[in-house]
C-alpha positions in Angstrom: 34.5 47.0 27.5 31.1 46.7 28.5 29.9 47.5 25.0 32.2 44.5 23.5 31.0 42.2 26.1 27.3 42.8 25.5 28.2 42.3 21.8 29.8 38.9 22.5 26.7 38.1 24.7 24.1 39.2 22.0 26.3 37.0 19.3 26.4 34.2 21.6 22.4 34.1 22.1 22.3 34.7 18.3 24.3 31.6 17.7 22.2 29.5 20.4 18.7 30.4 18.6 19.9 29.6 15.3 21.0 26.4 16.6 17.8 26.1 18.1 15.7 26.7 15.0 17.7 24.3 12.7 17.0 21.6 15.4 13.6 22.6 15.4 13.2 22.8 11.7 15.7 20.4 10.3 16.2 16.5 10.2 16.2 14.9 13.5 17.5 11.7 14.5 17.5 9.3 17.4 20.0 6.7 16.6 19.2 4.4 19.6 15.6 4.3 18.8 14.0 0.6 18.9 13.5 -0.6 15.7 11.9 -4.0 14.6 12.8 -6.0 11.9 9.9 -7.7 10.1 9.9 -9.8 7.2 8.1 -8.5 4.2 4.3 -9.7 3.8 4.1 -12.8 1.1 1.6 -12.8 -2.1 -1.9 -14.4 -1.4 -1.9 -18.2 -2.5 -2.9 -19.2 -6.1 -5.8 -20.4 -6.9 -9.5 -19.1 -8.1 -9.7 -15.5 -8.2 -10.7 -14.0 -4.5 -8.5 -11.1 -4.8 -9.6 -8.1 -2.8 -8.4 -4.8 -1.9 -11.0 -3.9 0.9 -9.5 -1.0 2.5 -7.6 2.3 1.7 -3.9 1.2 1.5 -5.1 -2.2 1.1 -4.4 -3.8 4.9 -5.1 -2.4 8.1 -1.8 -1.1 8.8 -1.3 1.0 5.9 1.8 0.2 4.5 0.3 0.4 0.6 2.8 -2.7 -0.4 0.9 -6.0 -2.3 3.7 -8.3 -2.8 3.3 -9.5 -6.1 6.1 -9.8 -8.8 3.3 -10.6 -11.6 1.5 -7.6 -11.8 4.2 -5.3 -13.8 4.2 -3.0 -17.0 4.0 -3.1 -19.8 0.0 -2.9 -19.2 -2.8 -3.3 -21.5 -6.1 -1.6 -21.4 -8.9 -4.0 -20.9 -11.9 -1.5 -20.5 -12.5 2.4 -19.5 -15.7 3.3 -17.1 -16.7 6.7 -18.0 -20.0 6.8 -16.0 -19.3 10.0 -14.1 -17.7 13.4 -14.7 -17.1 14.3 -10.9 -13.7 14.5 -9.3 -12.1 11.2 -8.4 -10.0 12.2 -5.4 -9.5 8.8 -3.5 -9.4 5.3 -5.0 -11.6 2.5 -5.2 -11.8 -0.7 -3.1 -12.0 -4.3 -4.6 -14.3 -6.8 -2.9 -16.5 -9.6 -4.5 -15.6 -9.2 -8.2 -16.5 -5.5 -7.8 -14.8 -2.1 -7.6 -16.7 0.2 -5.6 -15.7 3.9 -6.2 -17.2 6.8 -4.1 -16.7 10.2 -6.3 -16.6 13.3 -4.9 -20.6 14.2 -5.7 -21.0 11.7 -3.1 -22.2 9.1 -5.7 -20.9 5.2 -4.9 -20.7 3.3 -8.4 -20.2 -0.5 -8.1 -18.3 -1.4 -11.2 -17.8 -5.3 -12.7 -13.9 -5.6 -11.9 -13.7 -7.9 -15.1 -15.9 -6.2 -18.0 -16.0 -2.5 -16.5 -19.9 -2.2 -16.3 -22.0 -0.5 -13.7 -23.7 -2.8 -11.4 -25.5 -0.1 -9.5 -25.0 3.1 -8.5 -26.4 5.4 -5.8 -26.6 8.9 -4.7 -25.5 9.2 -1.0 -25.2 13.1 -0.3 -23.6 16.4 -1.5 -19.7 16.0 -1.2 -17.6 13.4 -0.3 -13.7 12.7 -0.1 -12.9 9.3 0.9 -12.4 5.5 -0.1 -15.2 3.3 1.0 -14.6 -0.1 2.9 -15.8 -3.5 2.0 -16.2 -6.6 4.0 -18.9 -9.9 3.6 -21.9 -8.5 1.7 -21.8 -4.7 2.6 -19.6 -2.0 1.5 -19.3 1.4 4.2 -19.2 5.2 3.1 -18.2 8.5 5.0 -20.1 11.3 3.4 -18.4 14.8 3.9 -21.6 16.9 3.5 -25.0 15.6 3.5 -26.3 18.6 1.8 -24.3 21.3 -0.5 -22.5 23.7 1.6 -23.5 22.0 4.9 -21.7 21.3 8.3 -22.6 17.8 9.2 -21.6 14.3 7.6 -22.6 11.2 7.6 -22.1 7.2 7.6 -23.9 4.4 5.6 -23.6 0.7 5.0 -24.9 -0.5 1.8 -25.7 -4.1 0.3 -22.7 -4.5 -2.2 -24.7 -6.5 -4.5 -27.5 -4.5 -5.0 -26.5 -1.4 -3.1 -29.6 -1.2 -1.0 -29.1 1.2 1.9 -28.7 -1.1 5.4 -28.1 1.8 7.4 -27.5 5.2 7.9 -26.2 7.4 10.5 -25.9 11.4 10.6 -22.8 12.6 12.6 -22.6 16.5 13.5 -19.5 17.5 11.7 -18.0 16.6 8.4 -16.2 13.3 7.6 -13.6 12.9 4.7 -11.9 9.9 6.7 -11.7 6.8 5.0 -13.2 3.9 7.4 -11.7 1.1 8.8 -13.2 -2.1 9.1 -12.2 -4.6 12.0 -13.9 -7.0 14.2 -17.5 -6.3 13.2 -16.8 -2.7 13.7 -16.2 0.8 11.7 -13.6 3.1 12.5 -13.1 7.0 11.2 -12.4 10.4 12.3 -14.5 13.6 11.6 -13.6 17.4 11.0 -14.6 17.9 14.3 -12.3 16.0 16.0 -14.2 13.1 17.0 -13.0 9.2 16.2 -15.5 7.3 16.0 -16.0 3.3 16.5 -19.6 1.9 15.1 -21.1 -1.7 15.4 -20.7 -2.3 11.6 -23.8 -4.1 11.9 -26.3 -1.2 12.4 -24.3 1.7 13.0 -24.9 1.7 17.0 -21.9 4.0 18.2 -19.6 1.7 20.7 -17.3 4.6 22.1 -15.9 8.1 20.7 -12.3 9.6 21.3 -11.8 13.7 21.5 -8.9 14.5 19.4 -7.4 18.0 19.7 -8.3 18.8 15.9 -9.7 17.3 13.0 -9.0 13.8 11.9 -9.2 13.4 8.4 -7.0 10.3 7.8 -8.1 6.6 7.9 -7.4 5.5 11.6 -4.5 2.8 11.1 -4.4 -0.9 13.1 -1.9 -2.9 14.4 -2.0 -4.8 17.7 -5.1 -3.7 18.9 -4.1 0.0 18.8 -5.5 2.3 16.5 -3.3 5.5 15.2 -4.0 8.7 13.5 -2.8 12.1 13.3 -4.9 15.3 13.8 -4.9 19.1 12.5 -4.2 20.1 16.0 -0.4 19.0 15.3 -0.8 15.6 17.5 -0.8 11.8 16.9 -2.0 9.5 19.3 -2.8 5.9 19.7 -5.9 4.6 21.3 -7.3 1.4 22.0 -9.1 -0.6 19.7 -11.6 -2.2 22.0 -12.4 1.0 24.4 -11.0 4.0 23.0 -8.6 4.8 25.7 -5.7 6.6 24.6 -2.3 5.2 25.3 -0.3 8.1 23.9 -0.3 11.4 22.3 2.6 13.1 21.1 4.0 16.0 19.0 6.3 16.6 16.3 7.1 19.8 17.2 7.7 22.6 14.1 9.4 21.9 10.7 10.2 24.3 7.9 6.6 25.5 7.5 5.9 25.5 11.3 4.0 23.3 13.3 1.5 22.1 10.4 -1.2 19.4 10.4 -1.2 16.0 9.9 -3.6 14.9 6.9 -1.1 12.1 6.1 -2.5 8.4 7.1 0.1 6.7 9.1 2.1 3.6 7.9 2.6 1.1 10.9 5.8 -1.3 10.4 9.0 -2.0 12.4 7.6 -0.9 15.6 7.0 2.4 14.3 4.4 5.0 13.1 5.1 6.5 9.8 3.4 9.9 8.9 3.8 13.0 6.8 2.9 17.0 8.1 2.1 19.6 6.3 5.0 21.6 7.9 7.1 19.8 5.4 8.5 16.8 7.4 8.2 13.0 7.5 8.1 11.6 10.9 8.8 8.2 12.7 7.3 7.7 15.9 7.7 4.4 18.6 4.4 2.8 18.1 4.8 2.0 22.0 5.4 5.0 23.4 5.0 7.9 21.1 8.7 8.9 21.3 10.1 10.6 18.3 12.5 8.4 16.1 13.4 10.3 13.3 11.8 13.4 11.5 13.1 14.0 7.5 12.7 17.6 6.3 11.6 18.2 2.8 10.6 21.2 1.3 7.1 21.8 1.4 3.7 20.2 2.4 3.7 16.4 2.8 -0.3 15.4 2.6 1.1 12.1 0.8 0.7 8.9 3.1 3.7 6.9 3.6 4.4 3.7 1.8 6.7 1.3 3.4 8.5 -2.4 2.6 11.6 -4.3 3.0 13.0 -3.4 -0.2 15.8 -6.1 -1.8 19.2 -4.7 -1.9 18.2 -1.7 0.3 16.3 -2.9 3.2 13.5 -1.0 5.2 12.1 1.5 3.4 9.9 4.5 3.6 8.2 6.0 0.1 6.4 9.5 0.2 6.1 12.0 -2.0 5.7 15.9 -1.4 4.7 19.1 -2.6 8.3 20.2 -3.3 7.8 18.3 -6.6 10.0 15.4 -5.0 9.7 11.8 -4.6 11.5 10.0 -1.7 12.8 6.7 -0.8 13.7 7.1 2.8 15.7 4.6 5.2 12.9 3.6 7.9 16.0 3.2 10.5 17.1 6.7 10.1 14.9 8.6 7.7 18.1 9.7 5.4 17.8 9.8 2.0 18.2 6.4 0.0 17.0 8.0 -3.7 15.1 10.8 -4.6 13.1 11.6 -7.9 12.4 15.3 -9.6 8.6 14.5 -11.0 8.5 17.9 -12.2 5.0 18.5 -9.9 3.5 18.4 -6.7 2.8 15.1 -5.0 0.0 15.3 -3.0 -1.5 11.6 -3.4 -0.1 8.4 -1.7 2.1 5.9 -3.5 1.6 2.2 -3.8 4.0 -0.7 -4.1 3.3 -3.6 -6.4 6.3 -5.7 -6.1 9.3 -4.2 -6.7 7.4 -1.1 -8.4 6.2 2.0 -6.5 3.6 4.1 -8.5 2.2 7.9 -7.5 0.6 10.5 -9.2 1.8 14.4 -9.6 -0.3 17.3 -9.9 1.7 19.2 -12.2 2.1 17.0 -15.0 -0.9 14.9 -13.9 1.3 11.7 -14.8 1.4 8.5 -13.0 4.6 6.8 -12.7 6.5 3.9 -11.6 9.8 3.8 -10.2 11.8 0.9 -9.4 11.7 0.6 -6.0 15.7 0.0 -5.2 17.1 2.3 -7.7 14.1 4.9 -8.4 14.5 4.4 -12.2 11.5 5.1 -14.1 9.4 1.6 -15.0 6.1 3.1 -15.9 4.3 6.3 -17.5 0.9 7.3 -18.2 -0.1 10.8 -19.0 -4.0 11.5 -17.6 -6.3 12.1 -20.4 -4.0 11.9 -23.3 -4.9 8.5 -24.2 -1.4 7.4 -24.5 0.4 3.7 -24.1 2.0 3.4 -20.9 5.5 3.2 -21.3 7.8 0.4 -20.3 10.9 0.5 -18.7 12.1 3.8 -19.7 15.6 4.4 -19.6 17.1 6.9 -16.6 17.5 10.4 -18.6 14.0 9.7 -20.0 10.9 12.3 -19.3 9.8 13.0 -15.9 13.0 14.1 -14.0 16.0 12.0 -12.6 16.5 9.8 -9.5 19.5 11.0 -7.4 21.0 8.8 -5.1 21.4 10.2 -1.5 24.5 12.7 -1.0 23.5 14.1 -4.8 22.1 17.7 -5.4 18.3 17.6 -6.1 15.7 21.0 -6.9 15.0 23.0 -4.2 13.2 26.3 -3.7 10.3 25.0 -5.7 6.7 27.0 -4.1 4.7 24.7 -2.2 1.0 24.5 -3.5 -2.0 24.7 -1.0 -5.0 23.0 -2.1 -7.7 22.9 1.0 -11.4 22.4 0.1 -13.5 25.5 0.3 -14.8 25.9 4.0 -11.9 23.8 5.5 -9.7 25.6 8.2 -6.7 23.6 9.3 -6.3 23.8 12.7 -3.2 25.0 14.6 -1.9 25.1 18.2 0.3 22.7 19.0 0.5 22.4 22.9 2.8 25.3 24.1 6.2 24.2 25.5 6.1 20.8 24.2 9.4 19.5 22.8 9.4 17.6 19.5 8.8 13.9 20.0 7.4 14.5 23.6 4.5 12.0 24.5 2.1 12.7 26.7 0.6 9.6 28.7 -2.9 8.9 29.1 -4.7 11.4 31.2 -3.1 14.2 29.7 -5.0 16.3 27.0 -5.9 16.7 24.0 -8.2 13.6 24.0 -10.3 11.7 25.8 -12.6 8.6 25.0 -16.4 8.6 25.8 -18.4 5.3 25.7 -21.6 5.2 23.4 -24.1 7.5 24.9 -21.9 10.3 26.1 -21.6 13.4 24.4 -19.5 13.6 21.3 -18.7 16.4 19.2 
């Protein structure tokens, strides 16, 4: 009898442990979490061509949504700029009739938007992996390595018309955080875990904030707060004016462990949407940091989300995963509205233009455009093939199928990992912290320091 009772106790413990594991590793939903409805942004007014895409992710809240139904396939090639042989890891920004593209070899090219002709180019360091920011007559860049193999970065401001260097500021660690420009200040993170606020006029450090791990994404701004994740597995919100922390939270473990936040968050509906290398996509409350929901994919989520109010679906989050699937998730619950097998790992971030969401995959090296409501293929182009873009391909043609919620999708694909040499992804989320638990200001790991204090 004693042995039977012991066996039953062990079995009960195993069942409880498995249930806890599933809760930690699977989907999470808090159905009564706050959700603030918002109307979709309107398209820019018609008139003279003053269009600008000045920041990574288009807007400061990084929803990656451009509200225009006039820009859609079929597309015709107008020009090609072939002035670089370096990797183009991040997209350009557009301002003042020019595209500003920062190549991985730290060369910044200014290209005429209408003709594709090079206006100027400037070598700024040895290695870079970010998008510039443009505003007024200036363009701002972050440099990952000043010298090849070095461990220190740099931030610079250049004249947008001539490429003349206005100011440069060396920092003690590398940075691949695409800068955010707002109100005459520049905000970005670093591999040392320091988030900087600098005076955009001269590079003077206004304040610094110290996170618990590398901050590689671009900070996201909404209602006076900056949001970002780190490689310590935390997401945090700090005040834009002084860097004071409002909250910090951990999403808890996913299928692949605690993971790191490389993804740039998107802010909408009173929520922070962000991906994690543990395979999860998270939604946190923007005011408190509480976990609203988490959706588990099959592999790393490096991608940043795109968010919009989709006609016929409602508020939707679009994001890709290294499991080879592209997801449309319900912004309320994290449930799958539809998903599409892209037949290749998805590392980059999507962009929504009108009712088409565009993304690229690493396997087939294709750029796809899918209908935001159905996931049906609308556009496809293969890198380097010279093929004409495909117009409104029927479901069942190239590049997989879109499946609705409840249908089977491919699983078990190996998650590929592509970290740059010399980078060590951080771990160590705080022991004992439950998934979605927010800590208030005054708790570890981050602190804000004013200009003149020591920073990492």
